[in-house]
C-alpha positions in Angstrom: -25.4 -38.4 -39.0 -25.7 -34.7 -39.7 -26.8 -31.8 -37.5 -30.1 -31.6 -39.4 -30.9 -35.2 -38.3 -30.5 -34.1 -34.7 -32.0 -30.6 -34.9 -35.2 -31.1 -32.9 -33.9 -33.2 -30.0 -30.6 -31.2 -29.8 -32.5 -27.9 -29.8 -34.8 -29.1 -27.0 -31.8 -30.3 -24.9 -29.9 -27.1 -25.6 -32.9 -25.0 -24.6 -33.0 -27.0 -21.3 -29.2 -26.4 -20.8 -29.6 -22.7 -21.4 -32.6 -22.5 -19.0 -30.5 -24.1 -16.3 -27.6 -21.7 -17.0 -29.9 -18.6 -17.1 -31.9 -19.4 -13.9 -28.9 -20.2 -11.7 -28.4 -17.9 -8.7 -24.8 -18.1 -7.3 -24.4 -16.9 -3.8 -21.2 -16.6 -1.8 -22.0 -18.3 1.5 -18.6 -18.7 3.2 -14.8 -18.9 2.9 -13.3 -22.1 4.2 -10.1 -24.2 4.0 -10.3 -26.4 0.9 -10.0 -29.6 2.8 -13.1 -28.8 4.8 -15.4 -28.2 1.8 -14.0 -29.7 -1.5 -15.5 -33.2 -2.1 -12.7 -35.8 -2.0 -10.0 -33.3 -0.9 -7.2 -34.6 1.4 -4.2 -33.2 3.1 -1.9 -34.9 0.6 -3.7 -33.7 -2.5 -2.6 -30.8 -4.7 -5.0 -29.6 -7.4 -4.0 -27.9 -10.6 -5.6 -26.5 -13.8 -6.6 -28.3 -17.0 -7.6 -31.8 -18.0 -5.7 -33.9 -15.6 -2.3 -35.3 -16.6 0.0 -37.9 -15.0 2.4 -36.1 -12.7 5.5 -36.6 -14.9 3.9 -34.8 -17.8 3.6 -31.5 -16.0 6.3 -29.1 -17.0 7.6 -25.5 -16.4 5.7 -23.2 -14.2 2.8 -25.5 -13.6 5.1 -28.2 -12.4 6.9 -25.7 -10.2 3.6 -24.5 -8.8 2.6 -28.1 -7.9 5.9 -28.6 -6.1 5.4 -25.3 -4.3 2.0 -26.5 -3.2 3.6 -29.6 -1.6 6.2 -27.4 0.2 3.5 -24.9 1.3 1.5 -27.6 3.0 4.6 -28.8 4.9 4.4 -32.3 3.2 8.1 -32.0 2.3 11.0 -29.9 3.7 12.8 -29.5 0.4 12.1 -29.3 -3.3 13.9 -32.6 -3.9 11.8 -34.3 -1.2 8.6 -32.9 -2.8 9.5 -34.3 -6.2 10.2 -37.7 -4.6 6.8 -37.8 -2.9 5.1 -36.8 -6.2 7.1 -39.4 -8.2 6.1 -42.1 -5.7 2.5 -41.0 -5.7 2.5 -40.3 -2.0 1.2 -36.8 -2.9 -1.7 -37.0 -5.3 -2.1 -34.5 -8.1 -5.7 -33.9 -9.2 -7.6 -31.6 -11.6 -9.6 -28.8 -10.0 -12.8 -29.5 -12.0 -12.9 -33.0 -10.6 -13.1 -31.6 -7.1 -15.8 -29.0 -7.9 -13.4 -26.0 -8.1 -11.7 -23.9 -10.7 -8.1 -22.6 -10.6 -6.6 -19.4 -12.0 -3.5 -20.0 -14.3 -1.6 -22.9 -12.7 -4.6 -23.3 -10.4 -2.7 -24.6 -7.4 -5.2 -25.5 -4.7 -4.1 -27.2 -1.5 -5.8 -28.4 1.7 -5.2 -25.4 3.9 -5.9 -22.7 1.3 -9.1 -20.7 1.9 -11.6 -21.1 -0.9 -14.7 -19.1 -1.8 -17.8 -21.3 -1.3 -20.4 -20.4 -3.8 -23.8 -22.1 -3.7 -26.5 -22.0 -6.4 -29.7 -21.1 -4.5 -31.8 -22.7 -7.3 -30.2 -26.2 -7.0 -27.9 -26.3 -4.0 -24.9 -27.1 -6.2 -21.6 -25.6 -5.1 -18.4 -24.3 -6.8 -15.1 -23.2 -5.2 -12.1 -21.1 -6.0 -9.1 -19.9 -4.1 -8.6 -16.3 -3.1 -6.7 -13.8 -5.3 -3.1 -13.8 -4.3 -2.6 -10.1 -4.9 -0.8 -8.1 -7.6 2.8 -9.1 -6.7 4.6 -10.6 -9.7 5.6 -13.6 -7.6 2.5 -15.8 -7.1 2.0 -19.5 -6.8 -0.6 -19.6 -9.5 2.0 -18.1 -11.8 4.5 -20.8 -11.0 6.6 -19.2 -8.3 7.2 -20.4 -4.7 9.6 -18.6 -2.4 9.6 -17.1 1.1 7.5 -14.1 0.0 4.9 -16.3 -1.7 4.7 -18.5 1.4 4.2 -15.5 3.7 1.4 -14.2 1.5 -0.3 -17.5 1.3 -0.1 -17.8 5.1 -1.6 -14.3 5.4 -4.5 -15.3 3.2 -5.1 -18.5 5.2 -4.6 -17.1 8.7 -6.0 -13.6 8.4 -7.9 -12.8 5.2 -9.8 -16.0 4.9 -11.2 -16.1 8.4 -12.1 -12.4 8.3 -13.8 -12.7 5.0 -15.7 -15.8 6.3 -17.0 -13.8 9.2 -18.1 -11.0 7.0 -19.9 -13.2 4.5 -21.6 -15.3 7.1 -22.8 -12.2 9.0 -24.7 -11.2 5.8 -27.1 -14.0 6.8 -28.2 -15.4 3.4 -24.8 -14.7 1.9 -23.7 -12.3 -0.9 -25.6 -12.8 -4.2 -23.0 -12.6 -7.0 -25.2 -12.4 -10.1 -26.6 -8.9 -9.4 -23.0 -7.7 -9.0 -22.0 -9.3 -12.2 -24.9 -8.0 -14.1 -24.3 -4.4 -13.0 -20.5 -4.7 -13.5 -21.1 -5.5 -17.2 -22.9 -2.2 -17.5 -19.9 -0.4 -15.9 -17.1 -1.6 -18.1 -16.2 -5.1 -16.9 -16.3 -8.3 -18.8 -15.7 -10.4 -15.5 -12.5 -12.0 -16.6 -9.7 -9.6 -17.5 -11.5 -6.6 -16.1 -13.2 -6.7 -12.7 -12.8 -3.1 -11.5 -16.5 -2.4 -11.2 -17.3 -5.8 -9.7 -14.6 -5.6 -7.1 -15.9 -2.1 -6.0 -19.5 -3.3 -6.0 -18.5 -6.4 -3.9 -16.8 -4.1 -1.3 -19.9 -2.0 -1.1 -22.0 -5.1 -0.6 -20.0 -6.3 2.4 -19.4 -2.8 3.9 -22.2 -3.1 6.5 -20.7 -6.4 7.7 -17.3 -4.9 7.9 -18.6 -2.5 10.6 -19.0 -5.5 12.8 -15.3 -6.1 12.9 -13.0 -4.1 15.1 -11.2 -1.2 13.4 -7.9 -3.1 12.9 -9.5 -6.1 11.4 -11.7 -4.0 9.1 -8.7 -2.0 8.0 -6.9 -5.3 7.0 -9.8 -6.6 5.1 -10.6 -3.4 3.3 -7.0 -3.0 2.3 -7.0 -6.5 0.8 -10.4 -6.1 -1.0 -9.5 -2.7 -2.3 -5.8 -3.2 -3.2 -6.4 -4.6 -6.7 -9.3 -4.6 -9.2 -8.8 -8.3 -9.8 -10.2 -9.5 -6.5 -13.6 -10.3 -8.0 -12.2 -12.6 -10.7 -12.2 -15.4 -8.2 -15.9 -15.0 -7.1 -16.8 -14.7 -10.8 -15.0 -18.0 -11.5 -16.6 -19.8 -8.6 -20.0 -18.4 -9.7 -19.4 -19.4 -13.3 -18.5 -23.0 -12.2 -21.8 -23.3 -10.3 -23.7 -21.9 -13.3 -21.9 -24.1 -15.8 -22.2 -27.3 -13.8 -26.0 -26.9 -13.7 -26.0 -27.7 -17.5 -25.0 -31.3 -16.8 -28.7 -31.8 -16.1 -29.5 -31.3 -19.8 -29.0 -34.8 -21.2 -28.5 -34.8 -24.9 -27.2 -31.2 -25.1 -24.2 -30.1 -27.2 -23.4 -27.1 -25.0 -20.0 -26.8 -23.5 -19.8 -27.0 -19.7 -16.1 -26.4 -19.1 -13.0 -25.2 -20.9 -9.5 -25.4 -19.4 -5.9 -25.9 -20.3 -2.7 -27.2 -18.7 0.9 -26.6 -19.6 0.4 -29.1 -22.5 -3.1 -29.1 -23.8 -6.6 -27.6 -23.9 -9.8 -29.4 -23.2 -13.5 -29.1 -23.0 -16.5 -30.9 -21.4 -20.0 -31.1 -22.9 -23.3 -31.3 -21.1 -24.5 -34.4 -23.0 -21.2 -36.2 -22.8 -20.6 -35.9 -19.0 -17.2 -35.5 -17.4 -15.2 -36.7 -20.3 -12.5 -34.3 -21.5 -12.0 -33.7 -25.2 -8.4 -32.6 -25.7 -6.4 -30.7 -28.2 -3.4 -28.3 -28.6 -2.9 -25.2 -26.6 -4.8 -22.0 -27.5 -3.2 -19.6 -29.9 -2.5 -15.9 -29.2 -4.4 -13.4 -31.2 -3.4 -10.2 -29.4 -1.1 -9.6 -26.4 0.3 -6.7 -24.4 3.5 -7.7 -22.6 5.6 -6.0 -20.0 8.4 -3.8 -21.2 11.4 -5.9 -22.4 9.3 -9.0 -22.8 8.6 -10.7 -26.1 6.4 -13.6 -27.2 9.4 -15.9 -26.9 9.1 -15.3 -23.1 5.6 -16.7 -22.9 5.1 -20.0 -21.1 1.7 -21.7 -20.9 1.0 -22.8 -17.3 -2.7 -23.7 -17.5 -5.9 -21.9 -16.6 -9.5 -22.4 -15.8 -10.8 -18.8 -15.6 -12.1 -19.7 -19.1 -15.2 -20.9 -17.2 -16.3 -17.3 -17.4 -16.4 -17.6 -21.2 -18.5 -20.7 -20.9 -21.2 -18.6 -19.2 -21.1 -15.7 -21.7 -18.6 -13.5 -19.9 -14.9 -12.7 -20.6 -14.2 -12.6 -24.3 -17.9 -13.2 -24.9 -18.5 -9.8 -23.4 -15.4 -7.9 -24.7 -17.5 -5.2 -26.2 -18.6 -4.3 -22.7 -15.0 -3.6 -21.6 -13.4 -1.1 -23.9 -10.8 -0.2 -21.2 -9.1 -3.4 -22.2 -8.5 -2.2 -25.8 -4.8 -1.7 -25.4 -4.2 -5.5 -25.4 -7.3 -6.7 -27.1 -6.6 -5.1 -30.5 -8.7 -1.9 -30.1 -12.5 -1.4 -29.9 -13.3 -2.4 -33.5 -11.5 -5.8 -33.1 -13.2 -6.3 -29.7 -16.7 -5.7 -31.2 -15.9 -8.0 -34.2 -14.7 -10.7 -32.0 -17.7 -10.4 -29.7 -20.2 -10.5 -32.6 -18.5 -13.6 -34.0 -19.2 -15.5 -30.8 -23.0 -15.2 -31.5 -22.4 -17.6 -34.4 -21.2 -20.4 -32.2 -23.6 -20.1 -29.2 -27.1 -21.4 -28.7 -28.6 -18.3 -27.1 -28.2 -14.9 -25.6 -28.0 -14.3 -21.8 -31.2 -12.5 -20.6 -29.4 -10.8 -17.8 -25.7 -10.3 -18.9 -26.0 -7.4 -21.3 -23.6 -5.3 -23.4 -24.5 -1.6 -23.5 -22.5 -0.9 -26.7 -24.6 -3.6 -28.6 -27.8 -1.9 -27.5 -28.0 -4.0 -24.3 -28.0 -7.2 -26.3 -27.5 -10.3 -24.1 -24.0 -11.8 -24.2 -23.6 -14.8 -26.5 -24.0 -17.8 -24.2 -24.0 -21.6 -24.6 -21.1 -22.6 -26.7 -22.4 -25.3 -29.1 -19.9 -27.8 -30.3 -22.1 -28.5 -33.4 -21.9 -24.8 -34.3 -18.2 -24.6 -33.7 -17.6 -27.7 -35.9 -19.9 -26.4 -38.7 -18.4 -22.9 -38.8 -14.8 -23.5 -37.8 -15.1 -20.5 -35.5 -13.6 -21.3 -32.1 -14.2 -19.5 -28.8 -12.2 -16.3 -28.0 -10.6 -16.3 -24.6 -9.3 -13.5 -22.4 -6.2 -14.8 -20.7 -3.4 -13.6 -18.4 0.0 -14.4 -19.7 2.7 -16.1 -17.7 6.4 -15.9 -18.4 9.3 -18.4 -18.4 10.6 -18.7 -14.9 7.3 -17.7 -13.4 5.3 -14.5 -12.9 2.8 -12.6 -15.0 4.2 -10.8 -18.0 1.1 -9.6 -19.7 -2.5 -10.4 -20.9 -4.3 -10.8 -24.2 -6.9 -12.5 -26.3 -6.4 -16.1 -27.3 -8.3 -18.6 -29.5 -9.3 -22.1 -28.5 -8.2 -24.9 -30.8 -10.8 -26.5 -33.1 -10.0 -30.2 -32.5 -11.7 -30.7 -29.1 -14.9 -29.3 -30.5 -14.9 -31.4 -33.6 -14.0 -34.5 -31.6 -16.8 -33.8 -29.1 -19.3 -33.3 -32.0 -18.1 -36.6 -33.5 -18.5 -38.4 -30.2 -22.0 -36.9 -29.8 -23.1 -38.0 -33.2 -21.7 -41.5 -32.6 -23.5 -41.7 -29.3 -26.8 -40.5 -30.8 -26.5 -43.0 -33.6 -26.0 -46.0 -31.2 -29.3 -47.8 -30.5 -30.3 -48.0 -26.9 -30.1 -51.6 -25.6 -33.5 -53.1 -24.7 -34.0 -55.4 -21.8 
């Protein structure tokens, strides 16, 4: 069965998917411990990025991050004990997406970690993401766990999370994220690798509520929110999860609802094919800027689910809005070419996410597996780069592999060609 045989029903389903994406209204309503809000989360569960793997298959920094999560939760007193618990299945490893959340890089999410609770006011659906760990090179989501990482995670859980919760809840109806994201795109962000404008806009949005804290508490929270431009990546990820998940309501659609990768493989989900992961090799690097003294031989894939932003027409699908990233995206000409190419594999243009350089054209949105399969063009991805032994060593532009998209399109055609049983 060819695409032309499915044109009309697929077009209608994809139009429905895009309508669900475009009309979503993600609102930050609280910050709570993961175990209190993630469906199915337990004290002895550690979540991580990518299509789920059996525990023995996790390697390198992602494996170390999972072990660190076990230690952080006090489920084991030593690394060796943590490995034994994981080997015996006494600590469960799960995929973030299966619990309604998304994780940055290794994506480690454990029971006591504070997560942003984002709710779609249009549907009531929720998405979650942990807080930004800060700019220190040693971070759990980059595969490092040591005393400094533990202290920082405890600070987020015991101080920042509760204060941010108070501020968000005092706003009454929460903090609407989409207006911040729309405006940030006009101010040089693409809401993945660059969040400078969005982070500042968020701080301004919560400023009145900060005045309700005492001076010392306000100073702590302002210092955290203003310390690094990457704070807003996590709200953007949770918002994108909410927006993308709405598209599961479009039965028969060929639009991608999730992209993620682990230390071993890359995977996608498709609206009309439910929660099934279509898997393939890891993404390939197109351009990268690494820290001094580092080479591509130092790069180690640890996973990542911040690609949920690309699913919604952000990140690499809005590169031409973020020329400040040119030093590691190949320069403005390459960024514009890459961005324009994404229109060839998407089913529409976002009516609110706009790119000033392209005459305020809407960002390409709704990655269509049929278009990817037909053109051979795969999604561009803006990705932070982890190094062997842990830590961030750079950032760059990657390309998704083709196989998951062609496999998904084949599965879709097979499903469409199968007669529906009659009673």
